[in-house]
C-alpha positions in Angstrom: 134.8 135.5 38.2 136.2 137.1 41.8 132.9 138.7 42.5 131.2 134.7 41.8 134.0 133.2 43.6 132.9 135.4 46.6 129.5 135.2 46.4 130.4 131.5 45.9 132.4 131.3 49.4 129.4 133.5 51.3 126.9 131.2 50.2 128.7 128.3 51.2 128.4 128.4 54.9 125.1 128.8 54.5 125.0 125.9 52.6 126.2 123.8 55.1 123.8 125.0 58.2 121.6 124.2 55.8 122.4 120.4 55.5 123.1 120.6 59.5 120.1 121.8 59.8 117.8 119.2 60.1 120.5 117.2 62.6 120.4 120.3 64.5 116.2 120.6 64.5 116.3 116.4 65.1 119.2 117.2 68.2 116.7 119.7 69.8 113.0 117.7 69.3 115.0 114.7 70.8 116.9 116.9 73.9 113.1 118.3 74.4 111.8 115.4 74.8 114.2 114.3 77.1 114.2 117.2 79.3 110.6 117.1 79.3 109.9 114.9 81.3 112.4 116.3 84.1 111.2 119.6 83.1 107.8 119.2 83.7 107.3 116.8 86.8 110.0 120.1 88.4 106.6 122.2 87.2 104.3 120.0 88.7 106.1 119.7 91.8 106.5 123.1 92.0 103.0 124.3 91.4 101.7 122.0 94.3 104.1 123.2 96.8 103.1 126.8 95.6 99.7 126.7 95.7 97.3 128.5 97.7 99.3 131.3 98.8 102.5 129.4 99.7 104.9 130.5 97.1 104.3 133.8 98.1 104.7 133.4 101.8 107.4 131.2 101.8 105.9 127.8 103.0 106.7 126.6 99.5 110.1 126.5 100.3 110.0 125.3 103.8 107.5 122.4 102.3 110.5 121.8 99.4 112.9 121.9 102.5 111.1 119.3 104.6 111.0 116.7 101.2 114.8 116.9 100.8 115.4 116.4 104.4 113.0 113.2 104.9 115.2 112.0 101.3 118.4 112.8 103.2 117.3 110.7 106.5 115.9 107.3 104.7 119.5 107.2 102.4 121.3 107.5 105.6 118.9 105.0 107.5 119.2 102.3 104.6 123.0 102.6 104.8 122.2 102.1 108.6 120.2 99.6 108.7 122.4 97.2 106.2 125.0 97.7 108.5 123.6 97.5 111.9 121.0 95.1 111.4 120.9 93.1 108.3 124.2 92.2 107.8 125.1 90.0 110.3 123.1 86.8 112.4 120.1 88.3 114.7 122.5 87.7 118.1 124.6 89.8 117.2 122.6 91.8 115.3 120.8 93.3 118.4 124.1 93.6 120.7 124.9 96.3 117.5 121.4 98.2 118.0 121.5 98.0 121.8 125.1 99.9 120.8 123.4 101.9 118.9 121.2 102.7 121.9 123.8 103.0 124.1 126.0 105.1 122.4 123.4 107.1 119.6 120.4 107.4 121.5 121.1 107.6 125.4 122.9 110.7 125.2 120.3 111.8 122.4 118.1 111.9 125.6 120.2 114.1 127.3 120.9 116.6 124.6 117.5 116.6 123.6 116.1 119.2 126.0 118.7 121.4 125.3 118.0 121.8 121.8 114.9 123.7 122.0 116.6 126.3 124.3 119.7 126.7 122.9 117.9 127.3 119.3 116.0 129.8 121.4 118.9 132.1 122.1 118.9 132.4 118.0 115.9 133.8 117.0 117.9 135.5 114.9 119.7 132.3 112.7 117.1 129.7 112.2 117.7 130.0 108.4 121.4 129.6 109.4 120.8 127.0 111.9 118.9 124.9 109.4 121.6 125.1 106.8 123.9 124.1 109.8 122.1 121.1 110.8 121.9 119.7 106.6 125.5 120.8 106.3 126.5 119.1 109.2 124.8 115.9 108.0 126.8 116.2 105.2 129.8 115.8 106.5 129.2 113.0 108.5 127.3 111.0 106.0 130.9 111.5 104.4 132.3 110.7 107.4 130.2 107.0 108.2 130.7 106.4 104.5 134.5 105.6 105.7 133.3 102.9 108.3 129.5 101.6 107.3 131.3 98.4 105.3 133.0 97.4 108.5 130.1 98.7 110.9 133.4 100.0 113.3 132.0 101.6 116.5 133.5 104.9 115.6 130.3 104.8 113.8 128.5 105.2 116.4 129.5 108.6 117.1 129.0 109.8 113.9 125.2 108.0 113.8 124.7 110.4 117.3 125.8 113.6 115.4 123.2 112.8 112.4 120.5 112.0 114.6 121.1 115.3 117.0 121.4 117.7 113.4 118.6 115.6 112.3 115.6 116.7 115.6 117.7 120.3 115.9 116.0 121.0 111.9 112.7 119.8 113.1 112.6 121.7 115.8 113.7 124.8 114.2 111.6 123.6 111.7 108.0 123.4 113.5 109.3 127.1 115.0 109.4 128.1 111.3 106.2 127.0 109.8 103.8 129.8 111.5 105.7 132.3 110.2 105.1 131.6 106.5 101.2 130.6 106.7 99.7 132.4 104.0 96.3 134.4 104.6 93.5 132.6 105.3 95.5 129.6 105.3 95.6 127.6 108.9 98.7 125.8 111.0 97.2 122.7 110.6 96.6 122.9 107.3 100.8 124.1 106.3 101.8 121.1 109.0 99.8 118.3 106.7 101.0 119.8 103.3 105.0 119.9 104.8 104.8 116.2 106.9 103.3 114.6 103.5 106.2 116.1 101.5 108.0 114.8 103.4 106.6 111.2 103.8 106.2 111.3 99.7 110.1 111.9 99.1 110.9 109.3 101.8 108.6 106.7 99.6 110.8 107.9 96.6 114.0 107.8 98.0 113.6 104.7 100.0 113.8 102.5 96.7 116.4 104.4 95.5 118.2 104.2 98.3 118.3 100.5 98.5 119.4 100.6 94.5 122.6 102.5 95.5 122.6 99.8 98.5 123.3 97.2 95.7 126.1 99.2 94.5 127.8 99.1 97.9 126.9 100.3 101.0 128.8 103.8 100.8 126.5 105.2 97.8 123.4 105.7 99.7 125.0 108.1 102.0 126.8 109.8 98.9 123.3 110.4 97.8 122.3 111.9 101.4 125.6 113.9 100.9 124.1 115.4 98.0 120.9 115.5 99.1 122.5 118.0 102.2 124.3 120.1 100.9 121.2 121.0 99.1 118.9 121.9 101.5 121.6 123.5 102.8 121.5 125.7 100.0 117.7 126.3 100.0 117.6 126.6 103.6 120.0 129.9 103.1 117.5 130.8 100.7 114.0 131.1 102.9 112.5 134.2 103.4 114.0 136.9 105.7 111.2 136.5 107.9 111.8 133.4 108.8 115.0 134.7 111.3 112.5 137.5 112.2 111.6 137.6 116.5 109.6 140.7 117.0 107.2 140.2 119.8 108.3 136.4 120.9 109.1 135.6 124.3 110.5 132.6 125.7 107.8 129.4 126.8 108.1 126.6 129.4 106.5 123.4 129.8 106.4 124.2 133.5 105.3 127.2 135.8 107.7 129.1 136.9 106.4 132.7 138.4 102.6 134.5 137.0 104.9 136.5 134.9 106.6 134.6 132.8 104.2 132.7 130.1 104.0 129.1 129.7 102.2 126.3 128.2 100.3 125.3 131.5 99.1 129.0 132.0 97.1 128.8 129.0 95.2 125.7 130.1 94.8 122.0 130.4 94.1 121.3 126.6 98.0 121.5 125.4 99.5 119.4 128.4 96.9 116.5 127.8 97.4 116.6 124.1 100.6 116.5 124.6 100.5 113.6 127.2 98.5 111.8 124.7 100.9 112.5 121.7 103.8 111.9 123.8 102.1 107.8 124.7 101.7 107.5 120.8 105.5 109.1 119.4 106.6 106.3 122.5 104.5 103.3 120.5 106.2 104.6 117.1 109.4 104.0 118.8 108.7 101.2 120.2 107.7 99.1 117.3 109.8 100.3 115.3 113.0 98.3 117.6 110.6 95.7 118.7 109.2 94.4 115.0 112.4 94.8 113.3 113.8 91.7 115.5 110.2 90.0 116.4 110.0 89.4 112.4 113.7 88.8 111.9 112.5 86.3 113.3 109.3 85.5 112.7 108.6 86.4 109.7 104.6 86.6 108.4 103.1 83.8 107.2 105.0 82.8 103.8 107.4 86.3 103.5 111.4 86.5 104.2 112.1 88.8 106.8 113.0 91.9 104.8 109.6 91.4 103.0 107.6 91.4 106.5 109.9 94.3 107.5 108.5 95.9 104.3 104.8 95.3 104.4 104.8 96.6 108.4 106.9 99.5 107.5 104.7 100.7 104.0 101.2 99.7 106.0 102.3 102.6 108.9 103.4 105.1 106.2 100.5 104.5 104.2 98.3 105.5 107.1 100.3 108.4 107.6 99.7 109.7 104.8 95.9 109.3 105.0 96.1 110.7 108.6 97.9 113.4 107.6 95.9 114.0 104.3 92.5 114.0 106.7 93.6 115.9 109.5 92.2 119.4 107.5 89.1 117.5 106.3 88.6 116.4 110.1 88.9 120.4 111.3 86.8 121.6 108.8 83.6 118.8 109.6 83.8 120.8 113.0 85.5 118.5 114.9 87.7 120.1 118.2 91.0 119.0 118.5 90.8 117.6 122.3 87.7 115.1 120.5 90.8 114.2 117.9 93.5 113.6 120.0 90.8 111.5 122.5 89.6 109.8 119.8 92.8 108.9 118.2 95.0 107.3 121.2 91.4 105.3 122.2 91.7 103.6 118.7 94.8 102.8 119.0 94.9 101.6 122.5 92.1 99.1 121.6 93.8 98.4 118.5 97.0 97.1 120.1 94.7 95.3 123.2 93.4 93.4 119.6 96.6 92.8 118.4 97.8 91.0 121.9 94.8 88.9 121.7 95.1 88.0 118.7 98.6 88.4 117.6 99.6 87.4 114.4 101.0 89.2 111.3 97.8 90.7 109.9 97.2 92.3 113.3 100.6 93.7 113.2 100.5 94.8 109.8 96.6 96.8 110.6 98.6 98.2 114.5 101.1 99.7 111.8 98.6 101.9 109.6 96.5 102.5 112.4 99.2 103.7 114.6 100.9 105.9 111.6 97.3 107.2 110.7 96.4 108.3 114.8 100.4 110.1 115.0 99.6 111.7 112.0 96.1 113.1 112.8 97.0 113.6 117.0 100.0 115.3 116.1 98.1 118.0 113.5 95.9 118.4 116.6 98.4 119.1 118.7 99.2 121.6 116.6 95.9 122.8 116.1 95.8 123.6 120.1 98.9 124.7 120.4 97.9 127.9 117.8 95.0 128.6 119.5 95.7 128.6 123.3 99.6 130.0 123.4 99.4 133.1 123.3 101.6 134.4 119.8 104.2 136.2 121.6 105.5 132.3 123.0 103.8 130.4 120.2 107.2 129.9 118.2 108.6 128.6 121.3 105.9 126.6 122.6 106.5 124.6 119.2 110.2 124.1 119.8 109.6 123.1 123.3 106.6 120.4 122.6 108.8 118.8 119.6 112.1 118.0 121.6 109.6 116.5 124.0 108.0 114.1 121.6 111.5 113.2 120.2 112.5 112.1 123.8 109.7 109.8 124.0 110.5 108.1 121.0 113.8 107.7 122.1 112.3 106.0 125.8 110.2 103.6 123.1 112.7 102.5 121.3 115.0 102.1 124.3 112.1 99.6 125.5 111.7 98.0 122.4 115.0 96.8 121.8 115.6 95.4 125.8 112.2 93.4 125.6 111.9 90.0 124.7 110.9 89.0 121.5 107.4 87.4 122.4 105.2 89.2 120.5 102.3 88.6 122.3 104.3 90.1 125.2 105.6 93.1 122.9 101.5 94.1 122.4 100.4 93.7 125.6 103.4 96.4 126.6 102.4 98.5 123.6 99.2 98.7 124.9 100.4 99.5 128.4 102.2 102.7 127.4 98.9 103.6 125.5 96.8 102.9 128.4 99.0 105.0 130.4 98.7 107.9 127.7 95.3 107.5 127.2 94.6 107.6 131.3 96.3 110.5 131.8 94.9 112.6 128.5 91.8 111.1 127.3 89.5 112.8 130.4 91.0 115.9 130.8 90.6 116.5 126.7 86.8 115.9 126.8 86.8 117.6 129.8 88.5 120.5 128.1 86.3 120.5 125.0 82.8 120.6 127.1 83.9 123.5 128.8 85.1 125.6 126.1 82.9 128.8 125.1 81.0 128.5 121.8 82.5 130.3 118.3 80.6 133.4 119.6 82.3 133.7 123.1 86.1 133.5 122.0 88.0 135.2 118.9 88.3 133.1 116.0 91.8 130.6 115.9 92.9 129.6 112.1 92.3 125.9 113.8 90.0 124.8 110.4 
């Protein structure tokens, strides 16, 4: 009996496992079914970001990092918009945004020129610089969560810190991209992928931020904090070659002696391209602030103010995404970057003139879409010019300084937009004037430089396609 009892005792756990087996198998199946959409999506994203050698070179990691950066920034934007803009009457909102510009944007115009040179002094710490920019915004997001409900004055210094950290990240990211190019991979294509990833992440995070906003004004900031903490961790895991500065020298926008490398010494194409891009970036800042108040008081026909702003914002975002996607296609068809930039600023200038003459909701949406598309193509073409014309020893520094100049142009445009009276025709006329000034300064020089440039046999091939 003892033997049989022992056998029975030994088999009893097996019987219990047999009874529990179907339940466990069912649980595993349910777990896999619930887990598959997330793991499948993650694998699909990783496959797309790491395609064509981007995974091996480290570019894929930068693409994913920039997506996290864009998602975090838009979460903070949603939280600030609810406090500074949507939650109060128009007159008070204009005062708050003016205060935001005075306390946040004005100091930034002084700090922006310092960002590039400061980061040039720490070329071996680019991973730490990107991680620091992420971590700074994570801390500031938590600090802002205490003031976002009341919109107190303490919100604005924190917003200034977020803006400076965001632009510092952008400058470092522009300087890092050339070091992560896969074999036979052009810079314009690499920047297209990075920018498109940021746009897609922004489009996904914006409605999520709006949903969190329904729970309370602090929750989008909590989401931003979580994203930036993740971004800081990912930045530190970038490839070590990101920090390498072997063979690099500093670049200057103006010539300071014959022996010092500068953008001017490589020819007029880069400077004229920068002038055209600055005008379009100024237009972007102007439209954001001017249309925000104009459409609040005078929304599109049959739509609320929020929906009107959403329509124009979506049009601009779609245009930007299309321009980013078209960048490589235009280059593959042999269009020179000078011609692309000259064409883009001419097209958006003509669109702004038409919007001023035939002002209306449809034309405003069209201008937003055209501005987004032309700005994306112009920036990609400017990147190609820097890659082609700036010597490799100063190319990374040149990207940092050009990005700083473009960010300053955006701030100036935003200041004009908030100061201008809310008259649609007047506003579009000012927008057309900004673009016309940029076109007069740049188009002739760009086309002349394109005509004078020697053919493929007369110069070394550059990877700008």
